[in-house]
C-alpha positions as a LaTeX table, in Angstrom:
\begin{tabular}{lrrr}
\hline
Residue & $x$ (\AA) & $y$ (\AA) & $z$ (\AA) \\
\hline
Unk1 & 0.00 & 0.00 & 0.00 \\
Unk2 & 1.27 & 3.45 & $-0.86$ \\
Unk3 & 1.21 & 6.23 & 1.71 \\
Unk4 & $-0.81$ & 9.41 & 1.10 \\
Unk5 & 0.38 & 12.93 & 1.97 \\
Unk6 & $-1.27$ & 12.96 & 5.42 \\
Unk7 & 0.38 & 9.68 & 6.32 \\
Unk8 & 3.69 & 10.82 & 4.83 \\
Unk9 & 3.92 & 13.90 & 7.04 \\
Unk10 & 3.47 & 11.73 & 10.16 \\
Unk11 & 6.01 & 9.22 & 8.85 \\
Unk12 & 8.51 & 12.01 & 8.23 \\
Unk13 & 8.05 & 13.22 & 11.81 \\
Unk14 & 8.73 & 9.75 & 13.19 \\
Unk15 & 11.36 & 8.96 & 10.54 \\
Unk16 & 9.51 & 5.87 & 9.39 \\
Unk17 & 10.31 & 4.44 & 5.95 \\
Unk18 & 7.50 & 4.76 & 3.41 \\
Unk19 & 6.67 & 4.63 & $-0.27$ \\
Unk20 & 4.32 & 7.06 & $-1.98$ \\
Unk21 & 3.60 & 7.62 & $-5.67$ \\
Unk22 & 6.70 & 9.70 & $-6.40$ \\
Unk23 & 8.22 & 10.05 & $-2.94$ \\
Unk24 & 9.82 & 7.58 & $-0.59$ \\
Unk25 & 11.97 & 7.46 & 2.51 \\
Unk26 & 14.48 & 4.80 & 3.42 \\
Unk27 & 16.82 & 4.04 & 6.28 \\
Unk28 & 20.39 & 3.51 & 5.17 \\
Unk29 & 23.22 & 1.95 & 7.17 \\
Unk30 & 20.83 & 1.59 & 10.11 \\
Unk31 & 21.30 & 5.24 & 11.06 \\
Unk32 & 20.46 & 7.62 & 8.21 \\
Unk33 & 16.97 & 8.60 & 7.04 \\
Unk34 & 16.89 & 9.64 & 3.37 \\
Unk35 & 13.88 & 11.30 & 1.70 \\
Unk36 & 13.69 & 10.91 & $-2.07$ \\
Unk37 & 11.42 & 12.64 & $-4.59$ \\
Unk38 & 11.38 & 10.78 & $-7.89$ \\
Unk39 & 15.12 & 9.91 & $-7.99$ \\
Unk40 & 16.43 & 13.01 & $-6.21$ \\
Unk41 & 17.40 & 13.11 & $-2.54$ \\
Unk42 & 15.65 & 16.13 & $-1.03$ \\
Unk43 & 16.49 & 15.60 & 2.65 \\
Unk44 & 18.60 & 13.50 & 5.01 \\
Unk45 & 18.86 & 13.20 & 8.75 \\
Unk46 & 20.23 & 10.84 & 11.33 \\
Unk47 & 17.63 & 8.72 & 13.09 \\
Unk48 & 18.19 & 10.74 & 16.27 \\
Unk49 & 16.89 & 13.82 & 14.45 \\
Unk50 & 20.01 & 15.67 & 13.35 \\
Unk51 & 19.15 & 17.13 & 9.96 \\
Unk52 & 22.23 & 17.31 & 7.78 \\
Unk53 & 20.78 & 17.91 & 4.33 \\
Unk54 & 17.76 & 19.70 & 2.88 \\
Unk55 & 17.50 & 20.73 & $-0.78$ \\
Unk56 & 15.17 & 23.70 & $-1.43$ \\
Unk57 & 15.89 & 23.72 & $-5.19$ \\
Unk58 & 12.79 & 24.29 & $-7.31$ \\
Unk59 & 12.00 & 21.18 & $-9.34$ \\
Unk60 & 8.36 & 20.36 & $-10.12$ \\
Unk61 & 5.08 & 21.28 & $-8.43$ \\
Unk62 & 4.95 & 17.79 & $-6.96$ \\
Unk63 & 8.48 & 17.96 & $-5.56$ \\
Unk64 & 7.77 & 21.43 & $-4.10$ \\
Unk65 & 4.77 & 19.98 & $-2.28$ \\
Unk66 & 6.94 & 17.16 & $-0.97$ \\
Unk67 & 9.64 & 19.61 & 0.14 \\
Unk68 & 6.95 & 21.50 & 2.05 \\
Unk69 & 5.95 & 18.28 & 3.81 \\
Unk70 & 9.56 & 17.82 & 4.92 \\
Unk71 & 9.80 & 21.44 & 6.08 \\
Unk72 & 6.64 & 21.17 & 8.18 \\
Unk73 & 7.49 & 17.76 & 9.62 \\
Unk74 & 11.05 & 18.73 & 10.53 \\
Unk75 & 10.46 & 22.38 & 11.45 \\
Unk76 & 12.70 & 23.79 & 8.73 \\
Unk77 & 12.61 & 27.36 & 7.46 \\
Unk78 & 13.17 & 26.37 & 3.84 \\
Unk79 & 16.83 & 27.33 & 3.67 \\
Unk80 & 19.31 & 24.81 & 2.35 \\
Unk81 & 20.97 & 22.59 & 4.94 \\
Unk82 & 24.27 & 20.90 & 4.20 \\
Unk83 & 26.40 & 19.56 & 7.04 \\
\hline
\end{tabular}
């Protein structure tokens, strides 16, 4: 079953892996949470909540909506994060 946007926002908050139509999140190396829109990584964080990457680049309307989900779920301002 694919997650809808309401479910996705909650899953982003709890850093739970999911698969949506064009968005997914995976846990890599047992410690990193990666959020992917189509085939582009738009955000990454450690499982303990340290955000070390957020990409605010304008892509498509769909990706912008997904970026906004990440911003709301993780309390980001929308500025790029790269650590």
